[in-house]
N, C-alpha and C positions, 0 to 999 in steps of 0.2 A: 353718672358720677361726675362731680365737679372737678375741674382742673384749672390750674393757674400757670400762666407763663409770666415770669418776672424778669425784668432786665436790670442790669447793674446801675442804670441811671435813675431807677425808681419807677419806671413805666410798668404798669400792670395790665395784663389781658386775662380776663376770666372767660372760661368756656366749659365744654363738656369733654370728658375722656372718651376715646373710642379705641384705645390701644391697651397696652399693659398698665398695671397700677405701679406706682412707685415715684421715684424722683430722678431726674436726669439733668446733667449739666452740659453746657456746650455754648459755643459762639452761635448766636442766632443770625441766619442768613436767609435770603430769599432766592427762589429759583423760578424763572419765568417760563418754563416749559408748560405746554398745555396738556401733555400726556407723558407717559414714561415714568410714572411714579415708582414702579417696582425697580427699574434700572437705577433710578436716583437713590433709593433707599439702600441698595446693595452696592453702590459705588464706594469702595474703600476710602476714596478721597474725602468723603463726608465724615470720617471719624473725627470726633471732637466738635461736631456741629449739630445744631438743631435747625432743621430745614423747614422753611415756610414756602408753600406753593402759592404763587400769585393767581393762578387759574382758580376760579371759585368753587368748582365741583370736582371732587377727587374720589376715586374708588369705584366708578361706575362700571368698569370692565373687570374688576377683581384682580387676582394674581394667579400665576401659574409657575411651574417648575422650570420652564424653558427660558424665561425672560430675565433671570437673575444675572448680575454681573460679577458675583462672587459667592462664596459659600453661605453668606448670611447678611442681614442688614447691618450696616456700620453707622448709619446716622443715629445720633443720640436721641433724637426726638423728631416728631413730625407734626406740622401745624397747617391746618386747612380751614377755609371758610365754612365749607359744608362737606361732610362725609356722606357719600351716597350709600344708603343702606340697601339699595338694590344693585346687585352686580350682575350684568348680563353680557356674556360673551361665550362663544363656543369653546374657547380655550381655557376658560376659568376653572380653577381647581380649588380656590379658596377665596374668601373675602379679604379685603385689605385689613379690616379690623381683626379678623381671625389670624391673619399672618403676623400682624404687629404683636398680638397677645402671645402667639406661639414663640416669638423671638425676643420677647421682653422689651419691646420698643414702645415708648409712650407716644400717644397721639392726642392732640387737642383740636376740637372743632368748635365752630360757633363764635369765633372771634373775628374782628374786622381786619382781615389780612391786608387789605389795601392800606389802611392806616398804619399797620405795622411795617409794611414795605416802605412807605413814604418816610416813616420815622427812621428806619435803617439807612435810607438814602441820605437823609439830612444829617443824622448823627453818626452814622457809621455802624458797621457790625460790632456787636458788643457781647460780653459775657451774659449768660442767662441761665435760668433754672426753670424746668417744667415739672410740676408736681401734682399728684392726686392725694398726697398724704398730708403735707403741711400746707394749709390754706391761709396762713397768716402772712399778709402782704409784707410787713416790715421784716419778718424773719426770712422770707424768700429773697428779698432784695439784698439783704446782708449776705446770704448764702451765695448769691450770684457774684457779688463783689469779691468774695473770698475764694471763689473758684479759680482754677489755675490758668484758664485761657489757652491761647495757641502760641503766642510769641515765645520762642526759645524752647518749645516743647517738641521732643522727638516722638511723633506718633507712628512713624514708619514701623518701628519695632512691634507695634500692636496689630499691624495688618499684614505684614510680609510673611511669606511662607517660612517654615522652620528648616526645611531641607529641600534640596533640589528635586525636581520631578520633570518627566517628559509629558508635555501636552499633546504633541503630535510626533509619532515615531518615524513617519515616512516623510520624505521631502528631499529635494535636490540641495537646498541650502540649509546649513545648520545655523540657526539663530538662537543666541542666548538672550533671555529676557531677565534683566535685573529687577526683581520684584520689590517695589516699594508700595504696592497696593494695586496690582495689575487688574484690569477689567477683562472679563472672559472674552469680550468681543474683539479685543486687540489680538488675543491669541488665536481666535477663529480666523481673523483676516490674514494673519501670518500663515496659518495652515493652508488657507485657500490660495495663497501665493507660492505654493510649492516649497514651504519651509518646514524643516524638522525643528520643532520648538522645544527648547529646554528652559525651564523656569528655575532661577536660582535665588537664594535669599539675599536681601540687601546687605547683609553683613559679610558676604563673600569677598575674598581678596582678588586683586587683579591677576595674580599668578594662578589662582584656582580657576578663574574664568578662562584664561589662555590655555590651561591644560585641557579644556573641553574642545579645543581647536575650532572655535566658532568662525563662521563666514561673516557674521555680523552681530552687533549687540544692540538691543533695544532697552532704553532706560524708561521705565514705566511711570505712569501717573502715581499719585499717592497723597496722603494728607499732611497737613501741618506746615510748620515753618521750615523752608529749605535750608536755612542757616543752622538748623539744629541737627542736620544729618551730615556733618563734616566728614564722617568716615566714608560715606558714599562718594562725596566729592573727591576725596583723595584717591579712591579706587578709579574713578572716571579720569582723573588727571593722568594716571599711569597708563591708561588704555588709549588715550587720544593719539592718533597717528599709527596705531598698530592694527586697526581693523575698522570697517564702516560702523558708525554709531548713529542711531536715530533716537532722539529724546522727545518724550511727550509729557506735557504739563509739568509735574514735579521733576521729571527727567530733564526737561528743558531748563528748569531753574538750576538744577544741580550741574548741568553742563555749562550753563552761563557762569556759575561760580568757578568751575574748573578752568574756564577760559579767562579768568581774572575779573569777572563782573560781580556786581553786588545785587542783592534782592531787597525789596521793601514790601511793606504791607499795604494793600489797597484799602481804600476807605470802606467799601462794602463788597468788594470782590466781583468776580464774573461767574454767574451761575445760571445756566439756561441753555436753550437749544436754538437761539436766534441772534447770535452775536456776529456782526459783520466784520470780516477780516479781509484786508487787501493784500494780494500777492504783488509785491513791488516789481517783480520781473515781468509778469504778464499783464498786470493791471486789472486782473479779474478779481471780483468780489465773491467770497465764499461765505455762506451763512453757516456758522460753526456751533458745535457743542462745547461749552466751557464749564469748568468747575475749579476755581482757584481763588485764593484770598491773598496770594503773594505774587510778585512780579519781578522780572529782571530789569534793572535800571539801564535804559539804553545808553545814557551818558557814561556809565561805568565800563562799557565795552569799547575801549579806545583803540584796541589793536587794529592795525590795517589789514590783518589777516581774517577779520571777522566781517561778514556781510549781513546787514539786516535784510531779511527776506519778506517778513509779514508785519503788518501794523493793524492794530484794532481801530476801527473807524469811529467807535463811540468815544474813546478817550485818548487815542494816539499812543497807547502803551505798546510795548514790544510783544509781538505774537510769533516771531520766527526768526531764525538766524542760521547761517552756515559758515563753515570754515573754508577759506579760499584755497588752502594748501592740502588739508586732510579731508577724507571722506566722512565728514561729520556735519550733521544738521539737526535742528530741533524746532518744535512748535509748541506754543503755549496751550493751544486748543486740543480737542480730542478728534482726530481724523477717523477713528473707528465708529463714530456716531454712537448709537445705542444708549439712550434714545436721541433721535434728532436727524437732521439732514446728512446726506452722504457726500456733500460738496467737496470735502477735503480728503476723500479716500485715495485720491491720486498720489498722496504722499507716500503710501506704502509701495506704490509702483516705483517712485523715486528711490526708496530704500533698496528695493530689489535690484534696480539698475546700478546703484553704487556697489552692491555686493557682487554683481556680475563683473563689473569693471575691475574690482579689486581681485577677484578670483583669477582673472585672465591677465592681470598685470605681471 
């Protein structure tokens, strides 16, 4: 079946469908990971986006029930150069095509993903539509232009849990996770670090969080524009100084706003498993997993109480910070990996260390 990917600037890519039938809208971005497509599809941070894989062959090891990062795929669409019709792996339970069809996600193959990636790098991420129904190019371009995009849109409400639940009931330290689109592996790593993990909705109040008597708070990753979730920022403001806080990705951006900073949209974002980040304290370089289209402006963090801890070596954007007075820190990348390198997993140890110090203070 034919499929078309149309961008708001009028660029058209024709290919073949290998997922569900229909029409999907989203900001088109590229991901530079060579594997981990199942984790990428199920990362809630991709809500509102159509993902292009730069690696040319995708789907060769199938999918399984263990490697998901959430309850379902959240990417609006999936773009690949070549979909592997043969999936060979001892853990395989389904093909990628079958998985996409079962979950209503559109996939397109047979387009020049290298050309698309270069176009996004030059022109920036932009609104797009992927369709197997409407194959009229002018019609699709107009639909892309009229779609809502990401700026100013609260997508957290579409991915966060509706009510609190316990991920891990045993553990020495009680950690509350503010769910803005949490990935399962973050919860797994917390549990492995002797934490009792309680996940709460993004809409919860600071008072309700404190009623749970947490030893620490983790602000999760999530999709969309951080400036559109002001209610979470206000909650974070109330909690700074009351308990150890660790922010990841969108959690980092919300913490940045709570500390007086501002966020801005990157030209084409950071999406992949090979982004070099420098730890300014140790001088070490970590290869990190990233998935974000917005960033905290370093220049907006003028308080002497805030220390910049990590910098992206590709474009010198902010990748980490900490508060000098309170037990609060955050990073823009994903230390839980999945998929990707585990270079930054030490940050969970840092979080546990803060909790221990706070508990004994």
